[in-house]
Every structure is written in structure tokens, then in C-alpha cells.
C-alpha positions, 0 to 999 in steps of 0.5 A, a space after each residue: 122541736 113542736 110536737 103537739 105543742 109540747 117541746 120533746 128530745 130528739 132520740 139519740 139511741 135505740 133498742 133493738 127487742 131482738 125476737 119479742 116473742 122468742 126471749 125464753 129461747 135466747 141462748 139457743 138463738 145465739 148458738 143458731 145464729 153464730 153458727 149459721 155466720 160461721 158457716 156463711 163466712 167459711 163457704 164463701 170464703 172457700 169459693 174465692 179460695 177456689 176460684 182464685 187458685 183455679 185458673 179453669 175458674 177465672 171466666 166472668 161467671 166465677 167472677 160475679 158468684 166472687 161478687 156475689 160471695 162478697 156480697 153475701 158475706 157483707 150482708 150477714 156481718 152487717 146484721 149477725 154480730 150486733 144480733 148476737 150482742 143482743 141475744 147473749 144479754 151484751 148490748 141491745 142499744 144501737 146508736 141513732 147513726 149506727 142504726 141508719 149505717 146499718 139500714 143503709 148498708 143492708 139495704 144497699 147490699 140487698 139491692 146490689 145483690 138484686 141487680 147481680 142476679 140480673 147480671 149473672 143472667 146476662 152471663 148465662 144469656 150470652 153463653 147459651 144464646 152466643 157460644 160463639 161470641 161469648 169472649 168477645 162480648 164478656 171480655 174482663 172490660 166488659 165484667 168491670 163495667 157490669 160490677 161497677 155499674 152494679 154496685 154504684 146503683 145499689 149503693 146509690 139507689 137507697 141513700 135518698 131514702 135513707 136521708 130523708 127517714 135520718 131527718 124525722 122527729 123521733 121522739 116517742 119509744 125507741 124500742 125497735 121490735 126487729 133483730 136488726 134496723 128495719 125501715 119500717 120498724 124504724 120508720 114507725 117510731 117518727 113522730 110524724 106523718 109517714 105515709 108518703 115515706 112509706 109508699 115512697 120505700 115501698 115503690 122503691 121497693 118494687 123497682 129495685 126487685 122487679 126491673 130486674 126480674 123483668 130483665 131475668 125473664 127476659 133473658 130466660 125466654 130468649 134462653 128457652 126459645 134459643 134451647 128449644 131449637 137445639 137439634 140434639 138432647 144432649 146439647 139442650 141437657 147441657 144448655 140447661 144445666 148451664 143455667 140451672 144454679 143461677 134458675 135457682 138463686 133467681 127463684 129464691 131471691 125473687 120470690 122471698 123478697 115478692 113475699 116480703 113485699 105482699 106480706 101484710 097483718 102479720 105478726 113482729 115476729 112472723 115479720 122478723 122470720 121471713 126477714 130472716 129467711 131472706 137475710 141469714 139464709 140466702 148468704 148460706 145456700 147460696 155458696 152450696 148451691 153453687 158448689 153443690 150443682 156446679 161440676 165443675 167446682 166440685 171438680 176444682 175443690 177435688 183438684 185442690 183436697 187432693 193435692 193439699 192431701 199430697 203435699 206433705 209426703 214429697 214436695 217436689 211431687 205435688 208440684 209437678 202434679 199439680 203443674 200436670 192437674 192445672 195444664 190439663 
């Protein structure tokens, strides 16, 4: 391979710098990210358990929520374990293949979540605008088709850009000034003109973020129009409460994603911090929003805790009480 008339060796591994301006606080960061990882995994696993144990939660909305929990856990486990190895000083290197693999999965999980948020908006739209036809329109078959489409799109859309980026020559510095294999940070190390790749990646990011956002906005315009037509204040309040958790998630997702696309002239630490809010905090906050703001989820948790607390004293009584609670 000829680079400016001289032969250059292709890089076989990268070095992740982590947080360049916070190297003196590695131990605090290690503890913080370890706690964040444990909380995220625990909270999302609890949601999966509650939905699987309580038949009242066997509805399309919680089916989508379970997929969101799975994506959140996959996202944090694709980043934080390696980040903990970096912060502990154990190993801050990552092979070429592993780096692009991590990059692919991070972008794919993020893209899938964007599509999933749009699918959840469609679910809320049918529940509010066409409540009498909800069970017919959003049935098990439709849910499976929607989720298959969401996961397929999320994993196919970024694949071409990742494959093309991996074919670029990387022969200069191998230090990635980030805490994971971020696409722009890795691409900046290529020994080639990357302007076209940057424009293509930016266009892909716009598509992945704003096409689902436009669909979400359309559904909520229809929801608002439908709710306004309701006769009683109680009906309007109930309709809005059905969408409150999802609206919160939508705002957090698209505001953070839009801000990531618009920031320019920001320091490495600033970009890493902003990216961290999107990739690290969102998976932890999502289950909290749905558990704290969702009455049905809170009731399911209380029933499960109540039944567990009764089981050691009188198993037969607990089984009878469980059957009674589940058939209410």
C-alpha cells in the first residue's frame, strides 16, 4: 500500500484513550460506570421478569418494552465492559476487527431503538385513536412482523458504511480519542480523504433519526386531535396518561440524538460526555421511566413482592393468593 510515496503498515489494533482530560479520576469513573452497568442490567432484567410473570402485562405495549429492555442491555454491554478494562488499566487496546464489530453493534442497537420508539408510537396511536379495533390491529402476528422489521432495519442500515469504513487504510496514529470505537473518532485516523464518508455517515444519521421522528410526530398529531374531541376531562386525562411514558422516552431520545448531530467545535471530552449521556444513561433511565410513571407496572411489582413475601410462611396459602390475584 502506497501512502504519499512510502509504504505504510496497516494498523492491526487500536488504543482507546478513554477520557483524555479525566485520566486522574480513573478509579472514580470505574466505580461510577460499574454501578451504572449493574443498575441498568438489574432494572431491565426486572422489567423482563415482571412482564413474563404477570399475565396482565402480556400486551403489545409491554412486548415492545421488553424489546427495548433487551436493546438497552445489549447497548451497555457492548461498551461498558471494555470501558471498565480501560479505566482499570487492565487493557486499553482493541483489535481492528473487534473495534469495527463494536462500532457496528453500537450503531445497530441505536438505530434499532430509534425504529422501536416509532413502533411504540404506532401502538399508542392505535390504542388512543382506534381503541375498539386495537386487539384486531395490534395482534401477536402484527407485533412479530413489526419487531422483525425493526431489528432487520436497525442491523442492515449501518452495515454498508461500517464495511466501507473498515476497508480504508489506517496507517498513522492508532489512538482513538474516545472511550469506545466511535465512528467519527475512528474514521479520523484513516490515511485517506474521508470527506465523502463523513457526508454519507451524516446523511445516514439524519435518516435514522429523523424519519422515525417524523412518523412519531405524525402519530402524536393524530393522537392529540383525537383526544381533543373526547367529551370528558377524565377521558382526555386517561388518554394522555397512556402516552406519557412514551412521550418522555421520545423527547429524551430525539433531543439527545439531534444535539449529537449538531454539535461542532466541541472538545474531545465534551463530545465523549455528550455521547455518554446518550449511550450510557438512556438504557438506565428507560426502565425507571416506565416503572415509575406506569401504574400497571408498579401494581405488578407490588403484587409480585407481596406474593414473594408471603411464600415462606404458608406456601399453600401463597399459591391460593397468587391464583386469586392473577385472576382478578
